[in-house]
MIRO-460701 format. One record per residue (C-alpha): residue in three letters; residue number from 1; x, y, z. Coordinates in steps of 0.05 Angstrom, whole numbers, m for minus. Example, Ala and Ser with C-alpha at 12.3 -4.5 7.8 and 13.67 -1.06 7.14 Angstrom:
// MIRO-460701
+-----+-----+--------+--------+--------+
: res :   n :      x :      y :      z :
+-----+-----+--------+--------+--------+
: ALA :   1 :    246 :    m90 :    156 :
: SER :   2 :    273 :    m21 :    143 :
+-----+-----+--------+--------+--------+
// end
This chain:
// MIRO-460701
+-----+-----+--------+--------+--------+
: res :   n :      x :      y :      z :
+-----+-----+--------+--------+--------+
: MET :   1 :    119 :    660 :    139 :
: ASN :   2 :     92 :    632 :    201 :
: GLU :   3 :    138 :    578 :    248 :
: THR :   4 :    128 :    517 :    212 :
: ARG :   5 :     87 :    466 :    258 :
: ALA :   6 :     72 :    390 :    259 :
: ILE :   7 :     m1 :    382 :    253 :
: PHE :   8 :    m40 :    312 :    262 :
: PHE :   9 :   m111 :    302 :    243 :
: ASP :  10 :   m154 :    243 :    268 :
: VAL :  11 :   m196 :    212 :    203 :
: ASP :  12 :   m267 :    193 :    227 :
: GLY :  13 :   m308 :    251 :    262 :
: THR :  14 :   m247 :    300 :    247 :
: LEU :  15 :   m231 :    296 :    172 :
: LEU :  16 :   m290 :    257 :    158 :
: ASP :  17 :   m358 :    273 :    179 :
: SER :  18 :   m381 :    209 :    212 :
: LYS :  19 :   m453 :    210 :    178 :
: THR :  20 :   m441 :    234 :    109 :
: HIS :  21 :   m363 :    208 :    108 :
: ILE :  22 :   m347 :    265 :     64 :
: VAL :  23 :   m285 :    312 :     76 :
: PRO :  24 :   m312 :    386 :     74 :
: ALA :  25 :   m289 :    434 :     19 :
: SER :  26 :   m263 :    483 :     70 :
: THR :  27 :   m223 :    426 :     98 :
: LEU :  28 :   m191 :    406 :     37 :
: GLU :  29 :   m174 :    480 :     23 :
: THR :  30 :   m148 :    492 :     94 :
: LEU :  31 :    m97 :    427 :     78 :
: LYS :  32 :    m76 :    457 :     15 :
: ILE :  33 :    m55 :    525 :     48 :
: LEU :  34 :    m21 :    485 :    100 :
: ARG :  35 :     19 :    449 :     49 :
: GLN :  36 :     38 :    514 :     12 :
: LEU :  37 :     63 :    546 :     74 :
: GLY :  38 :    108 :    492 :     91 :
: HIS :  39 :     70 :    463 :    150 :
: LYS :  40 :     80 :    383 :    161 :
: ILE :  41 :     11 :    356 :    163 :
: ALA :  42 :     m2 :    276 :    180 :
: ILE :  43 :    m55 :    230 :    188 :
: SER :  44 :    m63 :    201 :    258 :
: THR :  45 :   m115 :    150 :    263 :
: GLY :  46 :   m142 :     79 :    295 :
: ARG :  47 :   m154 :     55 :    222 :
: ASN :  48 :   m104 :     12 :    190 :
: PHE :  49 :    m74 :     39 :    124 :
: GLU :  50 :   m117 :      1 :     76 :
: ALA :  51 :   m181 :     30 :    115 :
: CYS :  52 :   m150 :     98 :    104 :
: GLN :  53 :   m146 :     77 :     27 :
: GLN :  54 :   m219 :     58 :     27 :
: ALA :  55 :   m238 :    121 :     59 :
: LYS :  56 :   m200 :    158 :      1 :
: VAL :  57 :   m166 :    203 :     49 :
: THR :  58 :   m100 :    181 :     33 :
: SER :  59 :   m106 :    218 :    m34 :
: ILE :  60 :   m134 :    286 :    m19 :
: ILE :  61 :    m73 :    316 :     m5 :
: ASP :  62 :     m2 :    297 :     m7 :
: TRP :  63 :      2 :    275 :     67 :
: ASP :  64 :     71 :    281 :     97 :
: GLY :  65 :     59 :    219 :    142 :
: TYR :  66 :      4 :    169 :    167 :
: VAL :  67 :      0 :    144 :    238 :
: THR :  68 :    m44 :     83 :    231 :
: SER :  69 :    m70 :     31 :    278 :
: ASN :  70 :    m64 :     73 :    330 :
: GLY :  71 :     13 :     80 :    328 :
: GLN :  72 :     25 :      7 :    311 :
: GLN :  73 :     35 :     18 :    237 :
: LEU :  74 :     70 :     84 :    208 :
: TYR :  75 :     75 :    102 :    138 :
: ASP :  76 :    121 :    152 :    103 :
: LYS :  77 :     96 :    208 :     54 :
: ASN :  78 :    108 :    155 :     m2 :
: GLN :  79 :     61 :    103 :     29 :
: HIS :  80 :    116 :     60 :     49 :
: CYS :  81 :    109 :     21 :    120 :
: PHE :  82 :    171 :     43 :    153 :
: TYR :  83 :    144 :     11 :    224 :
: GLN :  84 :    101 :    m48 :    250 :
: TYR :  85 :     89 :    m74 :    312 :
: ALA :  86 :     52 :   m139 :    329 :
: MET :  87 :     10 :   m147 :    393 :
: ASP :  88 :     37 :   m200 :    453 :
: PRO :  89 :      4 :   m269 :    429 :
: ALA :  90 :    m13 :   m285 :    497 :
: THR :  91 :    m49 :   m219 :    506 :
: VAL :  92 :    m85 :   m234 :    444 :
: ARG :  93 :   m113 :   m303 :    467 :
: GLN :  94 :   m134 :   m273 :    529 :
: ILE :  95 :   m171 :   m221 :    498 :
: GLU :  96 :   m199 :   m272 :    453 :
: GLU :  97 :   m223 :   m313 :    515 :
: ILE :  98 :   m263 :   m255 :    544 :
: VAL :  99 :   m300 :   m243 :    479 :
: VAL : 100 :   m325 :   m314 :    476 :
: GLU : 101 :   m341 :   m313 :    549 :
: ASP : 102 :   m382 :   m257 :    543 :
: GLY : 103 :   m415 :   m266 :    476 :
: LEU : 104 :   m385 :   m217 :    441 :
: ASN : 105 :   m345 :   m212 :    370 :
: ILE : 106 :   m275 :   m187 :    350 :
: GLN : 107 :   m235 :   m162 :    292 :
: PHE : 108 :   m164 :   m187 :    285 :
: LYS : 109 :   m124 :   m135 :    245 :
: GLY : 110 :    m73 :   m171 :    208 :
: GLN : 111 :    m52 :   m206 :    140 :
: PRO : 112 :   m109 :   m209 :    128 :
: ASP : 113 :   m160 :   m182 :    176 :
: PHE : 114 :   m202 :   m232 :    204 :
: MET : 115 :   m269 :   m246 :    253 :
: ARG : 116 :   m273 :   m297 :    306 :
: PHE : 117 :   m351 :   m304 :    288 :
: GLU : 118 :   m404 :   m282 :    234 :
: ALA : 119 :   m427 :   m205 :    238 :
: ASP : 120 :   m474 :   m192 :    291 :
: GLU : 121 :   m517 :   m127 :    299 :
: ASN : 122 :   m455 :    m88 :    339 :
: VAL : 123 :   m408 :   m110 :    280 :
: LYS : 124 :   m459 :    m82 :    226 :
: ALA : 125 :   m471 :    m23 :    269 :
: ALA : 126 :   m398 :     m5 :    278 :
: HIS : 127 :   m382 :     m9 :    201 :
: ASP : 128 :   m442 :     26 :    187 :
: PHE : 129 :   m412 :     82 :    226 :
: PHE : 130 :   m343 :     72 :    193 :
: LYS : 131 :   m374 :     65 :    122 :
: LEU : 132 :   m327 :      6 :    111 :
: PRO : 133 :   m337 :    m69 :    103 :
: PHE : 134 :   m321 :   m121 :    154 :
: PRO : 135 :   m278 :   m184 :    139 :
: THR : 136 :   m315 :   m245 :    117 :
: LEU : 137 :   m261 :   m294 :    137 :
: THR : 138 :   m283 :   m320 :    204 :
: LYS : 139 :   m236 :   m365 :    245 :
: PRO : 140 :   m203 :   m369 :    321 :
: TYR : 141 :   m136 :   m337 :    326 :
: GLN : 142 :    m78 :   m379 :    311 :
: GLY : 143 :    m17 :   m335 :    331 :
: GLU : 144 :    m15 :   m291 :    270 :
: ASP : 145 :     18 :   m226 :    278 :
: ILE : 146 :    m38 :   m176 :    299 :
: THR : 147 :    m28 :   m101 :    300 :
: MET : 148 :    m90 :    m84 :    334 :
: ILE : 149 :   m158 :   m112 :    353 :
: LEU : 150 :   m231 :    m83 :    352 :
: VAL : 151 :   m278 :   m115 :    399 :
: TYR : 152 :   m354 :   m104 :    385 :
: ALA : 153 :   m403 :    m93 :    441 :
: PRO : 154 :   m471 :    m56 :    452 :
: ILE : 155 :   m462 :     19 :    460 :
: GLY : 156 :   m448 :     29 :    539 :
: TYR : 157 :   m415 :    m38 :    551 :
: ASP : 158 :   m364 :    m39 :    606 :
: TYR : 159 :   m293 :    m58 :    577 :
: GLN : 160 :   m263 :    m63 :    646 :
: LYS : 161 :   m249 :   m139 :    632 :
: PHE : 162 :   m205 :   m121 :    575 :
: MET : 163 :   m173 :    m57 :    616 :
: ASN : 164 :   m155 :   m105 :    672 :
: LEU : 165 :   m111 :   m144 :    621 :
: SER : 166 :    m32 :   m126 :    630 :
: GLY : 167 :     m5 :    m97 :    572 :
: THR : 168 :    m67 :    m71 :    537 :
: LEU : 169 :    m95 :     m1 :    520 :
: VAL : 170 :   m169 :      0 :    510 :
: MET : 171 :   m206 :     57 :    477 :
: PRO : 172 :   m279 :     57 :    468 :
: GLY : 173 :   m302 :     87 :    403 :
: GLU : 174 :   m363 :    130 :    381 :
: SER : 175 :   m402 :     69 :    368 :
: ASN : 176 :   m406 :     m3 :    380 :
: TYR : 177 :   m337 :    m15 :    385 :
: ALA : 178 :   m266 :    m11 :    422 :
: ASP : 179 :   m200 :     m9 :    401 :
: ILE : 180 :   m147 :    m47 :    432 :
: VAL : 181 :    m75 :    m45 :    423 :
: SER : 182 :     m7 :    m56 :    466 :
: ASP : 183 :     m4 :     m3 :    523 :
: SER : 184 :     73 :     16 :    495 :
: HIS : 185 :     38 :     44 :    431 :
: SER : 186 :    m16 :    103 :    416 :
: LYS : 187 :    m22 :    155 :    367 :
: TYR : 188 :     29 :    195 :    408 :
: THR : 189 :     83 :    142 :    404 :
: GLY : 190 :     75 :    146 :    327 :
: ILE : 191 :     73 :    220 :    331 :
: LYS : 192 :    141 :    219 :    367 :
: GLN : 193 :    176 :    177 :    313 :
: PHE : 194 :    155 :    230 :    261 :
: LEU : 195 :    174 :    285 :    293 :
: GLN : 196 :    243 :    254 :    303 :
: ARG : 197 :    243 :    232 :    230 :
: TRP : 198 :    229 :    307 :    211 :
: GLY : 199 :    280 :    336 :    257 :
: MET : 200 :    231 :    381 :    293 :
: SER : 201 :    218 :    393 :    366 :
: ASP : 202 :    163 :    355 :    412 :
: SER : 203 :    112 :    412 :    399 :
: TYR : 204 :     55 :    391 :    356 :
: ILE : 205 :    m19 :    407 :    348 :
: ALA : 206 :    m70 :    351 :    341 :
: PHE : 207 :   m144 :    349 :    318 :
: GLY : 208 :   m191 :    297 :    342 :
: ASP : 209 :   m258 :    274 :    366 :
: SER : 210 :   m254 :    211 :    404 :
: LEU : 211 :   m229 :    176 :    463 :
: ASN : 212 :   m172 :    142 :    425 :
: ASP : 213 :   m144 :    214 :    412 :
: MET : 214 :   m129 :    217 :    490 :
: GLU : 215 :    m61 :    208 :    489 :
: MET : 216 :    m46 :    254 :    427 :
: PHE : 217 :    m85 :    307 :    459 :
: LYS : 218 :    m42 :    301 :    524 :
: TYR : 219 :     18 :    312 :    501 :
: ALA : 220 :      4 :    362 :    448 :
: ASP : 221 :     21 :    436 :    459 :
: VAL : 222 :    m47 :    454 :    426 :
: SER : 223 :   m104 :    398 :    421 :
: VAL : 224 :   m167 :    415 :    383 :
: ALA : 225 :   m233 :    379 :    394 :
: MET : 226 :   m284 :    380 :    346 :
: GLY : 227 :   m353 :    404 :    360 :
: ASN : 228 :   m384 :    339 :    345 :
: GLY : 229 :   m326 :    303 :    391 :
: ASN : 230 :   m331 :    265 :    459 :
: ALA : 231 :   m352 :    306 :    515 :
: PHE : 232 :   m296 :    277 :    557 :
: LEU : 233 :   m246 :    288 :    505 :
: LYS : 234 :   m266 :    362 :    500 :
: GLU : 235 :   m252 :    371 :    572 :
: LYS : 236 :   m182 :    352 :    556 :
: ALA : 237 :   m171 :    396 :    502 :
: THR : 238 :   m139 :    465 :    491 :
: MET : 239 :   m188 :    489 :    444 :
: ILE : 240 :   m256 :    469 :    419 :
: THR : 241 :   m276 :    484 :    353 :
: ASP : 242 :   m341 :    474 :    308 :
: SER : 243 :   m363 :    407 :    281 :
: VAL : 244 :   m337 :    378 :    215 :
: LEU : 245 :   m394 :    401 :    172 :
: GLU : 246 :   m388 :    469 :    204 :
: ASP : 247 :   m317 :    481 :    179 :
: GLY : 248 :   m283 :    468 :    246 :
: ILE : 249 :   m218 :    450 :    217 :
: TYR : 250 :   m219 :    515 :    179 :
: HIS : 251 :   m242 :    552 :    234 :
: ALA : 252 :   m191 :    527 :    279 :
: CYS : 253 :   m134 :    542 :    238 :
: LYS : 254 :   m156 :    611 :    229 :
: LYS : 255 :   m158 :    626 :    300 :
: LEU : 256 :    m92 :    589 :    314 :
: ASN : 257 :    m58 :    635 :    257 :
: LEU : 258 :    m37 :    575 :    219 :
: ILE : 259 :    m66 :    597 :    152 :
+-----+-----+--------+--------+--------+
// end
């Protein structure tokens, strides 16, 4: 048997095709083989856990863990949350102020999730990309625990105002949005916690397609960018595979002698 590896998969544009929102049969078969060979396989996504459930990716295989909300919420193999981090309230208020000043919209990821304003065209476009409903609750931020923020803006919008805020990590997405989390957290910080829980070395393999995968690519000994992925991310990857629908995960795992 080959060496047991820890392998982390993004969801949108990696496991799921962004247009059809299906997991290809070749990917499902690859995941089954990886499990049978004893590899640790986990999700690593900007989605929160509930959004992963809505996309039905939590039930396609017995995952060994879930890095969600870009590392700010971690779930074990039994789907129990064992770690959650709330953003600094002062920073959340600063982000909200910029959104209001620039005429944008924002989603606060909490319990429950809520929007600042009614859904506009940017919100609708982003959620059409995700194939997820947007929250119907709209209200100002009032000090609730927030694990992640989505700012909605036109494609090509300059998020520099948000990037200038102390303590934030801003990750523009592949549609009309950007993920914003604490700069003390990322997919990589969540991955580190899992490697420690599993008693494994810092070595891992990451599959992704967008800018919120940058941190986990930076520290992976093998980083695989999907053929449909962001051009800048591809420059940072150690391997570029085919697109989701062209069996990219299967082909990469074969080339890496994982299956």
